[in-house]
C-alpha positions in Angstrom: -5.9 -14.9 -36.4 -6.0 -12.0 -33.8 -5.6 -12.7 -30.1 -8.9 -12.5 -28.1 -9.0 -9.7 -25.6 -11.6 -9.8 -23.0 -12.6 -8.9 -19.4 -14.5 -10.6 -16.6 -15.1 -10.3 -13.0 -12.3 -11.9 -10.9 -12.7 -15.1 -9.1 -10.6 -16.5 -6.1 -8.8 -18.6 -8.7 -7.3 -15.4 -10.1 -6.0 -13.8 -6.9 -2.5 -15.3 -7.3 -2.0 -13.7 -10.8 -3.6 -10.4 -9.8 -1.3 -10.1 -6.6 1.8 -10.9 -8.7 0.8 -8.2 -11.1 0.2 -5.8 -8.3 3.6 -6.5 -6.6 5.1 -6.0 -10.2 3.2 -2.6 -10.6 4.4 -1.4 -7.0 7.9 -2.3 -8.2 7.5 -0.3 -11.4 6.1 2.9 -9.3 9.5 3.0 -7.1 11.1 5.1 -9.6 8.3 7.1 -11.0 7.8 10.7 -9.9 5.5 10.7 -6.9 5.6 6.8 -6.9 7.7 6.4 -3.7 5.3 8.7 -1.9 2.2 6.9 -2.9 3.6 3.5 -2.0 4.7 4.9 1.5 1.7 7.1 2.2 -1.2 6.6 0.0 -1.2 2.9 -0.6 -2.7 0.2 1.3 0.4 -1.8 2.7 -1.4 -5.1 3.1 -0.3 -7.9 1.0 -1.9 -7.5 -2.4 -3.7 -11.2 -2.1 -5.3 -10.1 1.1 -6.6 -6.7 -0.7 -7.9 -8.6 -3.6 -9.5 -11.4 -1.5 -11.1 -8.5 0.4 -12.3 -7.0 -2.8 -13.9 -10.3 -4.0 -15.9 -10.3 -0.5 -17.0 -6.7 -0.5 -20.2 -5.7 -2.3 -19.0 -2.1 -2.6 -15.7 -3.3 -4.4 -14.9 -4.7 -7.8 -12.0 -6.8 -9.1 -11.9 -7.1 -12.9 -9.4 -9.1 -14.9 -8.5 -8.7 -18.5 -7.1 -11.6 -20.6 -5.7 -12.4 -23.9 -6.8 -15.9 -25.2 -8.1 -16.6 -21.8 -4.8 -15.8 -20.0 -5.1 -13.2 -17.5 -2.6 -10.3 -18.1 -4.3 -7.3 -16.1 -6.7 -6.4 -13.7 -8.4 -3.4 -12.0 -9.7 -2.8 -8.5 -12.3 -0.3 -7.7 -14.7 0.7 -4.9 -17.9 2.7 -4.4 -17.0 5.9 -2.6 -19.9 8.3 -1.4 -19.4 12.0 -2.3 -21.4 14.6 -0.9 -24.3 14.2 -3.3 -23.3 11.1 -5.6 -21.7 7.6 -5.6 -18.4 7.5 -7.3 -16.4 4.4 -8.6 -12.9 4.9 -7.6 -10.2 3.0 -9.4 -7.5 2.0 -7.0 -5.6 -0.1 -9.2 -5.4 -0.7 -12.9 -2.4 -2.8 -14.0 -1.6 -4.5 -17.2 1.5 -6.6 -17.8 4.1 -4.6 -19.8 4.1 -7.2 -22.6 0.2 -6.8 -22.9 0.1 -3.0 -23.2 -1.2 -1.0 -25.9 -3.2 -3.5 -27.4 -6.5 -3.0 -25.6 -6.4 -4.9 -22.5 -6.5 -1.9 -20.3 -9.5 -0.6 -22.2 -11.1 -3.9 -21.9 -10.6 -4.0 -18.2 -12.1 -0.4 -17.8 -15.0 -1.4 -19.7 -15.9 -4.1 -17.2 -15.2 -1.6 -14.3 -17.6 0.9 -16.0 -20.2 -1.6 -16.4 -20.1 -2.3 -12.5 -20.1 1.3 -11.9 -23.1 1.9 -13.9 -24.8 -1.1 -12.3 -24.1 0.6 -8.9 -25.7 4.0 -10.1 -22.4 5.7 -9.9 -22.2 9.3 -11.2 -18.7 9.1 -12.3 -15.6 7.0 -12.5 -12.2 8.3 -11.2 -8.7 7.0 -10.8 -5.1 8.6 -10.1 -2.2 9.1 -12.2 1.3 9.9 -11.1 3.0 13.1 -12.2 5.1 12.2 -15.2 3.3 9.0 -15.9 2.3 10.2 -19.4 1.5 6.9 -20.7 -1.4 6.4 -18.0 -2.6 9.9 -18.5 -2.9 9.3 -22.2 -4.6 6.0 -21.6 -7.2 7.5 -19.4 -7.8 10.4 -21.9 -8.2 8.0 -24.8 -11.0 6.1 -23.0 -12.8 9.4 -22.3 -11.7 10.5 -18.9 -10.3 14.1 -18.1 -8.1 15.6 -15.4 -10.4 17.3 -12.9 -8.2 17.9 -10.0 -4.4 17.5 -9.1 -3.1 16.8 -5.7 0.1 18.8 -4.4 2.2 18.2 -1.3 5.2 19.2 0.4 7.5 17.2 2.7 7.9 19.0 6.2 10.8 16.8 7.6 
């Protein structure tokens, strides 16, 4: 019998596992090209439990979990961003446990985020991918997303 892969909006009872997944995801980023910069300059340094609790309490944010046989193995955190003319859904985190990758959990989670974005009249959904993270780029392309811009930077000190 095939495992049941599903998504749902997160609850307060999911925060311990989503925070644990976030911490593990941050650790994975340390050695990725651009990962240290993201963690030191672009990421919220607050504890993931606080960030995820804040997302649950904020109507302009969304926390979706993905599960296999009702066991949470991944999540996404997104927020509404007002662009010049439209509202965008910005995915800040999308993390799936390494043992649960490549079997549809990420796609299922993204499906939940997309539904939330549509409910909130978003014109587009966006995320970021580190340079060299071919697996993440390929995932987003497989689910119909495309690269629209790249951010470049240079250290000055």
